[in-house]
N, C-alpha and C positions, 0 to 999 in steps of 0.2 A: 504493498501500499504505500503509496508516495505523500508526498508532504500538503499538496492540495486536493486531495482525496479525505486526510486528515480534516483540515482547515472544513473543507464542506459536509463534514458529516458531525461537526462543532457547531457550526452553523445553524446545518438541519435540525438538532438535536434543540438549541437555544429557540430555535422560529418554533418549533415544536408544543418547548415550553409554556413560550410568552402567548401561544394562541389558546392553549389551556387554560392556562389561569385568566387572559381576558374574558373566554368565554362560561368560566367558574364563576367570576365575578357579579354575572347577568342574574347564574344560577340562585346565588347566595344572597343576591339584592332582591328574589323574589322570595326566599326564604325568611328573607327579614320581614318584608311588607305582611307576608301570612302570618306572622306569628303578630304583626300591631293589628291589622286586621280580624284574629280572631281574638284577640285580648281587648278591643273595642266593641266587639259583639257580644262577648260574654257579659261584661261591665255592662252595657246596655240592657242587654235582657235580664242582669240581675237588679235593676235599679229603676224600669220602668217597667218589668213583665211583660215585655217584646224586643222582638230580635228585627230589627229594619234590613238585613240582609239575608236572602234568601239562598243565595250560593255564590261562590270564590272560584273563577278559574286563574291559572297562572301557564304562560308559554315562554318558552326563548326562542327564538326565531331559528331556526336550521340554518347551516352554513351556506347551502342551496339559494334559499330567500333572503340571505344580506348581501351573497353575488350579486343577484341579480339585482338588489335594489341599489348598489353601489354604481351600477350600470346604468341603472334609471338617472341617477342622478349625479352621476359625471364625478364622485368623490374620488379622491386618490386614494388608491390602495394600499393605504396602509395602517394602521392600527387607532393612531391619534386623529385619524382623519372620520375613520368607520366610527366612533366613539362618538365625536361633536356632528356630525350628519346626519347617521342613522339613531332616533333615541326610541324606539319602538323595538325595541331589540329584545328588550324584555317587555313582558306585557302582563296586564292585571286586570281583571272583566270582574267586576260587581253588580250583581245581579239584585235587586230589593224590589218593596211591593209598591211604594207609592213615590209619586214624583218627589215629595218633601224628605222622604227617605234619603234620597239620592243628594241633596244636599246638606242635608243632617252628618252623611257620611263623609262629604265631601268636606265640610268645615273641619270634622276630627282628624280626619287626615293632616289638612293643612296646618291642625296646631302641634304637631309633634314638631319639639324642638330639633329633631336631626332631619328632617324633610325641609328641604326648599324646592318651590312652585317655581317649576321654570315657563309653563304655560300653561294656559287655563282656556280651552274652548268651551262654549255651550252651545251645543246643537241642537236642545231641549227649547230653551227661549227663541232660538235661531237655527232651524232645520236646514239640512242643505236642501238643494235644490229638488233629489230624488227622494225625499222627508224623508231620509236616515235622522235619527233622535238618539244624543247619547250627552252624556259630559266625559270630555276630554279633559286630561290633564298630564302634563308630564313632570315628574318630579325628578328631584337627583337627591340621593342616599349614601350614606358615606358606608363604605364597607373593612374592615378593618382581618386584613390576612397577615399571614406568618411576618411581612417583612415588610408591611406598606398597605396606606390608607388609600382606598382606592373610590372615588365618587362615580357612583355609576347612574344612569338616566335607567328611567322607568317610566313606560306608560298607562295609563289608568283608565280604565273606560266604566262609568257607574250608569247602570240605566236600569230601567223599570222590566219587567218579567212579559209585558206588549212589546218595550221596545227591544227588547232581547230576541225576542218570537219574528218580529220583522225583518231585521236584521239578517238572519239566521238563514231563512227564506229568501234574502234579495241576495245574497251572496250564494247561493245553490241557485236561481235561477240566471245570476250573471255567468255563471261556469259552465251550467248547462248550456248556454247560446254561445259560449267564449266569449263573452261581455257583450255580444249584438244583438241587443236583445230588442223585440218589433217593440214597434210605438205603443203598440197596445198594451201591450204588459209595463210596460212603464209608466201609461196613465192609471193604469189598476194598481199598479205599486204603489205609487203616490196615493191616490184614493183608500187603500189599505191603511199606509199612515196615517192618513187623516183621522181615520175609523180609531184606530188602534190609541191615536192620541185623544180622542173624544173619550175612548173605554178608561184610559188611563186619571182624567181630569173627573169624571164620573165617581170613581173607584175612590180618587181623593176625597170626593164630598162625603161618600160613605164614612171613610175614615174618619174625616174631622166629628160627624155626626155622631158615629158612634163610641168616639174618646169625650164627646161633649157628655153625652148619657152615662156614659161611664163615670163620669168626673160626678154628678148628681146623685149618684147611687152612693157614690162614697161618702157625700157628704153628708148624706140621707142617714146613713149607717153609724150611729151613735149608737157603742152600747154600753149601759147603764149597770154601775157597778155600785152595789152599796155598799159602805163601810163598815166597823164598829159600834161608830154613831148613827148607824142610820140615813148617812148623808150621799147624796149622789156623787160619784164622781166619773169623769171620762176614764177611758183606758189610758189616756196618758198620765192623769192625775193617780189614779190607780198604780200602773209603775210606777212612777216617781215614789208615791209610798212607801211601795215594794223596798226599793231599793235603798230607801233612807234605814228601812228597819234593821 
């Protein structure tokens, strides 16, 4: 083996190591975000007896998908350029029950001290021309590896079940027609998006009404407790009396 071969082998191993670490950083970023979302979900459920998150999906783009996007965007084929220009390598999709849940989850994520919001796009208040609706954020999160700290971009999409259903079908239809969808179907997709939006708004109104009725019921539920002096106490006062004893 000549010296050139040894150098090339070393360079290849170094490149392989850097590529592996590059992709691992995005996996670790999603692991970190999954943990954060689970904590927020469990805490919210405990505090409010209600979980705003239906389910969460995460994915890291395949090398083939990254290469295709490099080509489409005309990026320099190096890791620094890829990191800065392709910010959806790591993706997280959160599906909620109601529109109000979307903004609540978004606020909770933005309040995390180690998260920096890079980009925020509201396709719910301003849907795309094809009818697509969702809340998009590009966030930056630090990942602490054995010998370095890496700032990683993660794309977060937050949507309702209805929005997710529409987007999934739209995606399948576009690929079935190889992105050349007949105008009639495009019109029907936009109409389906409008109907989906109306359904979300109606469910939101029902949710508000249910929460209002629940608060009224809770206000009326006053359990009466009689102490040793035959005085009437609320549950809170009775609990305080027990603690004092």
